[in-house]
C-alpha positions as CSV (number, residue, x, y, z in Angstrom):
1,M,18.1,-1.0,-13.6
2,Q,18.9,-0.8,-10.0
3,V,16.3,0.0,-7.8
4,H,16.2,0.7,-4.0
5,R,13.0,-1.1,-3.1
6,Y,9.7,-2.7,-4.6
7,A,6.4,-3.3,-3.1
8,I,3.3,-5.1,-4.1
9,Y,0.5,-2.7,-3.1
10,L,-3.4,-2.4,-4.0
11,A,-3.8,0.9,-5.7
12,P,-7.4,2.0,-5.5
13,G,-9.5,2.7,-8.6
14,E,-11.7,5.4,-9.1
15,P,-13.5,7.3,-7.1
16,F,-11.0,6.5,-4.5
17,R,-7.9,7.2,-6.6
18,T,-8.8,10.8,-7.5
19,F,-10.0,11.8,-4.1
20,G,-7.2,10.2,-2.3
21,S,-4.3,11.4,-4.6
22,Q,-5.6,14.9,-4.3
23,W,-6.0,14.6,-0.6
24,L,-2.3,13.4,-0.2
25,G,-0.9,15.9,-2.7
26,R,0.7,13.6,-5.1
27,D,-0.2,11.2,-7.8
28,A,1.6,8.0,-7.5
29,D,1.0,7.0,-11.2
30,T,2.9,10.0,-12.6
31,G,4.9,11.3,-9.5
32,A,3.4,14.9,-10.1
33,A,2.5,16.9,-7.1
34,L,-1.2,17.9,-6.8
35,P,-2.1,21.2,-4.9
36,H,-4.6,21.1,-2.0
37,P,-4.5,24.1,0.1
38,D,-7.3,23.1,2.4
39,R,-5.5,20.9,4.7
40,P,-2.0,21.1,6.5
41,Q,0.7,19.5,4.5
42,A,2.2,17.9,7.8
43,W,-1.0,15.7,7.9
44,V,0.0,13.9,4.9
45,D,3.7,14.1,4.4
46,A,4.2,10.4,5.3
47,P,1.5,8.7,3.4
48,A,2.2,10.9,0.3
49,H,5.9,9.4,0.3
50,Y,4.5,6.2,-0.4
51,G,1.5,7.5,-2.7
52,L,-2.1,6.2,-2.3
53,H,-2.1,2.6,-1.6
54,A,-3.2,-0.6,0.6
55,T,0.0,-2.6,1.5
56,L,-0.1,-6.3,0.4
57,K,3.6,-7.2,0.1
58,P,5.6,-4.5,2.0
59,P,8.5,-2.7,0.6
60,F,11.7,-5.0,-0.2
61,R,15.0,-5.1,-1.7
62,L,15.5,-7.8,-4.4
63,A,16.9,-10.9,-3.3
64,E,20.3,-12.1,-4.6
65,G,19.3,-13.9,-7.9
66,A,16.1,-12.2,-8.4
67,D,15.6,-9.3,-11.0
68,A,13.0,-6.8,-12.2
69,L,11.9,-8.9,-15.0
70,M,11.3,-11.8,-12.8
71,L,9.2,-9.9,-10.5
72,D,7.2,-8.3,-13.7
73,A,6.5,-11.7,-14.9
74,A,5.7,-13.1,-11.3
75,A,3.0,-10.1,-10.7
76,R,1.3,-10.6,-14.1
77,A,0.9,-14.3,-13.6
78,F,-0.3,-13.7,-10.1
79,A,-2.7,-11.2,-11.0
80,K,-4.2,-13.5,-13.9
81,E,-5.2,-16.0,-11.4
82,R,-7.7,-13.8,-9.5
83,A,-11.3,-12.7,-9.7
84,A,-12.2,-9.1,-8.9
85,F,-14.6,-8.7,-5.8
86,D,-16.0,-5.8,-3.7
87,A,-14.8,-4.7,-0.5
88,P,-16.8,-2.0,1.4
89,L,-14.5,0.5,3.3
90,V,-15.0,2.7,6.4
91,L,-12.7,5.6,7.8
92,R,-11.1,4.7,10.9
93,S,-8.3,5.5,13.1
94,L,-5.8,3.0,13.3
95,R,-2.5,3.1,15.5
96,G,-2.5,6.7,15.5
97,F,-3.3,7.4,12.0
98,L,-6.3,7.8,9.8
99,A,-7.1,5.4,7.2
100,W,-9.9,3.6,5.0
101,C,-10.3,0.4,6.5
102,L,-12.3,-2.6,5.7
103,D,-15.8,-3.2,7.1
104,E,-14.6,-6.5,8.7
105,N,-18.0,-8.3,8.5
106,T,-18.2,-8.9,4.9
107,A,-17.2,-11.1,2.2
108,G,-14.9,-8.7,0.8
109,A,-13.0,-8.2,3.9
110,R,-12.2,-12.1,4.1
111,Q,-11.5,-11.9,0.1
112,T,-9.1,-9.1,0.7
113,H,-7.3,-10.8,3.6
114,A,-6.7,-13.8,1.5
115,L,-5.2,-11.7,-1.2
116,A,-3.0,-10.2,1.1
117,D,-2.0,-13.4,2.5
118,A,-1.3,-15.0,-0.9
119,C,0.7,-11.9,-2.2
120,V,3.1,-12.2,1.2
121,Q,3.7,-15.9,0.3
122,A,4.0,-15.6,-3.4
123,F,6.4,-12.9,-3.6
124,E,8.7,-13.9,-0.6
125,L,11.2,-15.5,-2.9
126,F,11.9,-11.8,-4.3
127,R,12.6,-10.5,-0.9
128,A,16.1,-9.9,0.6
129,P,16.3,-10.6,4.1
130,A,15.7,-7.4,6.5
131,S,18.9,-5.7,7.3
132,A,19.6,-5.0,11.2
133,D,18.7,-1.4,10.4
134,E,15.4,-2.2,8.8
135,V,14.6,-4.4,11.6
136,A,15.4,-1.9,14.1
137,R,13.2,0.8,12.4
138,R,10.4,-1.4,13.2
139,K,10.9,-0.9,17.0
140,P,10.5,-4.6,17.9
141,D,10.6,-3.6,21.5
142,Q,7.1,-1.9,21.1
143,L,5.7,-4.9,19.3
144,T,3.6,-7.7,20.6
145,A,5.0,-11.1,20.4
146,A,2.8,-12.0,17.5
147,Q,4.3,-8.9,15.3
148,R,7.8,-9.8,16.6
149,Q,7.3,-13.3,15.3
150,M,5.9,-11.9,11.9
151,L,8.9,-9.3,11.6
152,E,11.4,-12.1,12.1
153,A,9.7,-14.5,9.7
154,W,8.5,-12.2,7.0
155,G,10.4,-8.8,7.4
156,Y,7.4,-6.9,8.4
157,P,5.3,-7.1,11.7
158,Y,1.8,-6.7,10.0
159,V,1.2,-9.8,8.0
160,F,-1.2,-12.7,8.3
161,D,-2.7,-13.0,11.6
162,T,-1.6,-9.2,12.7
163,F,-2.6,-8.0,9.1
164,K,-5.1,-5.0,9.2
165,F,-5.8,-3.8,5.7
166,H,-5.6,0.0,5.5
167,I,-5.4,2.7,2.8
168,T,-3.4,5.3,4.8
169,L,-4.7,9.3,4.6
170,T,-2.7,10.7,7.5
171,G,0.6,10.4,9.1
172,M,0.8,9.9,13.1
173,L,-1.3,13.1,14.5
174,A,-1.6,14.7,17.7
175,P,-5.0,14.4,19.2
176,A,-6.2,17.8,18.1
177,D,-5.0,17.3,14.6
178,A,-6.5,13.8,14.6
179,D,-9.7,15.2,15.6
180,A,-9.8,17.9,12.8
181,A,-8.6,15.5,10.1
182,L,-11.4,13.0,11.0
183,G,-14.0,15.7,10.9
184,R,-12.8,16.8,7.4
185,L,-12.6,13.4,6.1
186,S,-15.7,12.3,7.7
187,A,-17.5,15.0,5.8
188,D,-15.5,14.7,2.4
189,C,-15.7,10.9,2.3
190,R,-19.3,10.4,3.2
191,T,-20.7,9.9,-0.1
192,L,-17.5,8.3,-1.5
193,L,-17.6,5.4,1.0
194,E,-21.3,4.6,0.1
195,A,-19.9,2.5,-2.7
196,P,-17.4,-0.2,-2.0
197,L,-13.8,-0.4,-3.1
198,R,-13.4,-2.6,-6.4
199,V,-10.3,-5.0,-5.9
200,D,-9.4,-5.9,-9.5
201,G,-5.7,-6.0,-9.7
202,I,-2.4,-5.6,-8.0
203,S,0.4,-3.0,-8.6
204,V,4.3,-3.1,-8.2
205,F,5.4,0.2,-6.9
206,V,9.0,1.4,-7.0
207,Q,11.4,3.5,-4.9
208,P,14.2,4.5,-7.4
209,K,16.5,5.5,-4.6
210,A,16.8,5.5,-0.8
211,G,14.6,8.3,0.4
212,E,13.0,8.9,-2.8
213,D,8.9,8.9,-3.2
214,F,7.5,5.7,-4.4
215,V,5.8,5.4,-7.9
216,V,3.7,3.1,-9.7
217,G,5.8,1.0,-12.0
218,R,3.1,-1.0,-13.2
219,H,-0.6,-2.0,-12.6
220,Y,-1.8,-5.7,-13.2
221,G,-5.4,-6.2,-13.9
222,F,-7.0,-9.6,-12.7
223,D,-8.4,-9.4,-16.2
224,G,-4.9,-9.5,-17.8
225,R,-4.3,-6.0,-18.5
226,A,-1.2,-4.4,-17.5
227,V,-0.9,-0.6,-17.4
228,D,2.4,1.2,-17.1
229,G,3.1,4.2,-14.5
230,A,6.0,6.4,-14.2
231,G,8.3,3.8,-12.8
232,A,7.5,1.2,-15.6
233,S,11.3,1.6,-16.8
234,Y,12.4,0.0,-13.3
235,L,10.7,-3.4,-14.7
236,E,12.5,-3.4,-17.5
237,P,16.2,-4.9,-18.2
């Protein structure tokens, strides 16, 4: 079944999943809208498009000769080789948006960076080269030299040494909105962030057509389990 793009994401488990999905107003597992009347929709329009996630292998079109069954098999095999771990999170501003980020001075942060690096490399054979338009959308003239190098080599400017793990909670915000959103999230997430994120799987997300929202295709647990999402049919023949 033809699909516009796939991505390899870390989809947070509970309690982060419920809070984050309700905050964004969309459940990426089902594609269903979730009402959240207590914050401006404009704060979350951008991240809601992708669903609650942290990027491991950024969205890509399938390379010539690759297909969804091959990607599914590779994701299953990759996950089975991993062991679960905990990664403490903190709420931060990052490049103009708010996100749950790693507490960098922890073993979990090092393990998460290693997982992301491994995903970028392991799934590279499935990625079609970035088009000129895709490269232009990254605004290479505004990137650092290192970020431009990553964009050219891997189709994305924030991998390996330029990678910063984050679970995006808002789009780019004006200063007044950023202050308001930070205050709201700081209060709402205080108890939530007392426990670490359990990293115990990866997920293939699917964008069926250009411009459409991403949905979960399948979650792959490090214990060998696989759980279908709304986009599971896009991983079938």
